[in-house]
Structure formats: C-alpha cells, structure tokens
C-alpha positions in Angstrom: 82.1 109.0 59.8 81.0 105.6 61.6 78.8 105.5 64.5 79.1 102.8 67.6 77.2 101.9 70.5 78.7 101.2 73.9 78.6 97.3 73.3 80.2 98.0 69.9 83.2 99.8 71.5 83.6 97.2 74.1 83.8 94.4 71.4 86.2 96.4 69.1 88.5 97.3 72.0 88.3 94.0 73.8 86.8 95.7 77.1 83.8 95.3 79.4 81.1 97.9 78.5 81.6 99.2 82.2 85.0 100.0 81.4 83.8 102.0 78.5 81.8 104.1 80.8 84.8 104.3 83.2 87.0 105.7 80.5 84.5 108.5 80.0 84.1 109.3 83.8 88.0 109.5 84.1 88.1 111.9 81.0 90.4 109.6 79.1 88.1 109.9 75.9 86.0 112.7 74.7 82.5 112.7 76.0 80.2 111.1 73.5 77.1 112.7 72.4 73.8 110.8 73.3 70.6 109.8 71.4 67.3 111.1 72.6 66.9 107.8 74.5 70.1 108.6 76.4 72.3 105.9 74.5 76.1 106.9 73.9 77.0 107.9 70.4 80.7 106.9 69.6 82.6 107.8 66.6 86.0 106.7 65.0 87.6 109.4 66.9 86.7 107.4 70.0 88.1 104.1 68.6 91.5 106.0 68.4 91.3 107.4 71.8 90.4 104.0 73.6 93.4 102.3 71.5 95.7 105.1 72.6 94.7 104.9 76.1 94.9 101.2 76.1 98.3 101.3 74.5 99.6 104.1 77.0 98.5 102.0 80.1 99.8 98.8 79.0 103.0 98.9 80.8 103.0 99.8 84.5 106.0 102.1 84.6 105.8 104.4 87.7 109.4 105.9 88.1 110.3 109.5 87.7 107.0 110.5 86.3 106.5 108.2 83.4 103.0 107.3 84.5 101.8 110.8 84.9 103.4 111.7 81.4 101.3 108.8 79.8 98.1 109.8 81.7 98.8 113.5 80.4 99.1 112.4 76.8 95.8 110.3 76.8 93.9 113.3 78.4 95.2 115.6 76.0 94.1 113.4 73.1 90.6 113.4 74.8 90.6 117.2 74.7 91.3 117.1 71.1 94.7 118.7 71.1 96.7 116.3 68.9 99.6 118.8 68.4 100.3 119.0 71.8 99.8 115.1 72.5 102.6 114.7 69.9 104.7 116.9 71.8 104.1 115.0 75.1 104.6 111.7 73.3 107.9 112.8 72.0 108.9 114.1 75.5 107.7 110.7 76.7 109.9 108.7 74.3 113.1 110.9 75.2 112.4 110.1 78.9 112.3 106.4 78.3 115.4 106.6 76.2 117.0 108.2 79.3 115.6 105.7 81.7 117.1 102.9 79.3 120.4 104.5 79.4 120.2 104.8 83.2 119.5 101.1 83.3 122.4 100.2 81.0 124.9 102.5 82.9 123.8 100.8 86.3 124.5 97.3 84.8 127.9 98.5 83.7 128.6 100.1 86.8 127.9 96.7 88.6 130.0 94.8 86.2 132.9 97.3 87.0 132.6 96.9 90.7 132.4 93.1 90.5 135.7 93.3 88.4 137.4 95.3 91.0 137.7 98.4 88.7 136.5 100.7 91.4 139.9 102.3 92.2 138.6 104.3 95.1 137.7 101.2 97.1 139.9 101.1 100.5 140.0 98.9 103.4 136.7 99.5 105.3 135.2 98.2 108.5 132.2 100.4 109.6 129.0 100.5 111.5 125.5 100.9 109.8 125.6 104.7 110.4 129.1 105.0 109.0 128.1 102.8 106.0 124.9 104.8 105.1 126.9 108.0 105.4 129.6 106.6 103.3 127.2 105.7 100.4 125.0 108.7 100.9 121.9 106.6 101.6 119.8 106.6 104.7 120.2 103.9 107.4 116.4 103.1 106.9 117.3 102.3 103.2 120.3 100.0 104.3 118.0 98.2 106.9 115.4 97.8 104.2 118.0 96.2 101.7 119.0 93.9 104.6 115.5 92.9 105.6 114.8 92.0 101.8 117.8 89.6 101.9 119.9 91.8 99.5 122.8 91.5 102.0 123.8 89.3 105.1 125.8 91.5 107.6 128.2 89.8 110.2 128.1 91.1 113.9 130.7 91.7 116.5 130.8 89.8 119.7 128.8 92.8 121.3 126.2 92.2 118.6 126.9 95.2 116.6 126.7 94.9 112.9 130.0 95.5 111.0 130.2 96.2 107.2 133.2 95.0 105.4 135.0 96.0 102.2 133.2 93.2 100.4 129.9 94.3 101.9 130.3 97.8 100.6 131.1 96.4 97.1 127.7 94.8 97.3 126.1 97.9 98.5 127.5 100.1 95.7 126.1 97.5 93.2 122.7 97.7 95.0 122.7 101.5 95.0 123.5 101.8 91.5 120.7 99.4 90.3 118.3 100.8 92.7 118.9 104.5 91.4 118.1 103.1 88.0 114.8 101.7 89.4 115.5 98.0 89.2 113.3 96.2 91.8 114.6 94.7 94.9 113.5 91.3 93.7 115.3 91.7 90.5 118.6 92.7 92.4 118.2 89.9 94.7 117.7 87.6 91.8 120.8 88.8 90.3 123.1 88.7 93.4 121.7 85.1 94.1 122.7 84.0 90.8 126.2 85.6 91.0 126.8 83.8 94.5 126.2 80.5 92.4 128.1 81.4 89.4 130.3 84.6 89.4 130.2 84.5 85.5 126.5 84.9 85.3 125.3 87.4 82.7 123.8 90.2 84.9 122.0 91.9 82.1 120.1 88.5 81.4 119.3 87.4 84.8 118.3 90.8 86.3 115.6 91.2 83.5 114.4 87.5 83.7 112.0 86.7 86.5 111.6 83.3 88.0 108.9 81.2 86.9 107.8 80.7 90.4 107.6 84.2 91.3 104.2 85.1 92.7 104.1 88.8 91.6 106.0 90.3 88.6 106.2 94.0 88.3 107.4 96.0 85.4 110.6 96.9 87.4 111.3 93.2 87.8 111.9 93.0 84.1 113.0 96.8 83.7 114.9 96.6 80.5 112.0 94.5 78.9 109.3 96.9 80.2 111.2 100.1 79.0 111.6 98.5 75.7 107.8 97.8 75.3 106.9 101.1 76.7 109.1 102.7 73.8 107.5 100.7 71.2 104.1 101.5 72.5 105.0 105.2 72.5 105.9 105.0 68.9 102.7 103.3 68.1 100.9 106.1 69.8 103.1 108.6 68.0 102.0 106.9 64.6 98.2 106.9 65.5 98.4 110.5 66.5 99.9 111.5 63.2 97.2 109.4 61.4 94.7 111.2 63.6 96.2 114.7 62.4 96.1 113.6 58.8 92.3 112.8 59.2 91.6 116.0 60.8 90.4 114.3 63.9 89.6 117.1 66.2 87.3 116.6 69.4 85.8 119.8 71.0 87.7 121.3 73.9 
C-alpha cells in the first residue's frame, strides 16, 4: 500500500494542509499512524476517505436531515464499517429521490393552482389571522413571506390587511413550494417572472438564479442541487463498493 505525507494528501485532494488536519480532528478520516518524528502517515485508504468526504459535502443540502445523513456516511467510512456506510448511502439516495419527488409535486401543484384547477377555492376575504388558520400556517410565517416581498397585501380604510381570493391562490403556491424546501428567493424569482409573463416555465425559472444575485444557496436551485447530490451519492456508492472489493478496513 502506498504511503503519503500530509503535503502529498493536500496536493492529491486539492486542499490546504491545514484542512487535512481538520478532517482528522473532526474524525472524518481514520486517524493516521505517525513516524517517530511525529509526521503523519497516510495510505490509499485515506485517499478514498478524503474523496468520499469531499464528495459528500460538495452540495450544501440541509433540509430534512440530508446534511446529517451525509456526515454519518463519512464518519462511518472513517470507522471502517464499509457495509454500514453502503447501507447509509442507499438510504441517503432514497431520501434524495423523495425530496426530488416532493419538489416536482410542488411545481405540479403550483401549475394546477395557476390554471384554476383548485376546485375547493371559494370567494374569500379574510384577515391575516383568518388567512393563516385557513392555510394552516402561523401568522409569523405569513408575515415573513410578506416582508420578503412574496406578496403585497391591500389594506382597508382602517389600515387592516385584507386577503382576497387571488392572494390565497398565491399563498397556496408559496406554501406548497416552501414545504418542498424551495428558497424564498427562488419563489420570489418565479412569482416576479409570472407577473411579467403568465406563460413562464415555472420549473426553469425557479431553478435558475439571476446573474446579479449576491448569494446563491442550494435551495435557490433546488432541483439542480438535488440532482447533483444524487449523482455524488452514486459516486460515493461506487467508491465504497470498490473499497470493499479491495478489503479496505480501518481499525475501529
């Protein structure tokens, strides 16, 4: 088995030597043995572990425990339990598949509402509290959506907000997309595009951040991020199978 120094690992993986030590401190790799002079001794096993860790953390998906699952996979590999890591990776891929289904269903629901296929919609004119109760959300959530520009609410002469039938339609779309973990900025981008062109392709615009956006998160391009996470998960799966075939087992 090949032997590597800290600087060798840093060059091979493409990270700073301090990051190599950070991975060790965080128990993301098997603790390397040391020479008499204290220098760390890395092996091909560590190469696999570093690559798996980098692949697992490449996509910043935080929703519904996905981040924790990726950390669990990495730490299980560091402990040398390849079979368990494979099982966790399979669960991770299934979870991503479900999130992708949720994202697609939310888009489908939004399209149905826009096409007035929501047969349960009735003539409405409600207060904020009544609207929140009707949609089964909190008033704080409703207020947050408004503060982020997702909806502009009319007011009565006495200053009280009034939510109309059209507002409820938009709020149902927002609720559906938020439940699927689309970001507020991506939803705002979609609603703005629809206001300019009702024929806008929702799926495309909600997954395409604007070029002048200062900060872009994974949930600003949720569909793309989930697809990349699934691809990375399959790569990790293949690496684990390869490790198993080579009998790579680190000490527990």
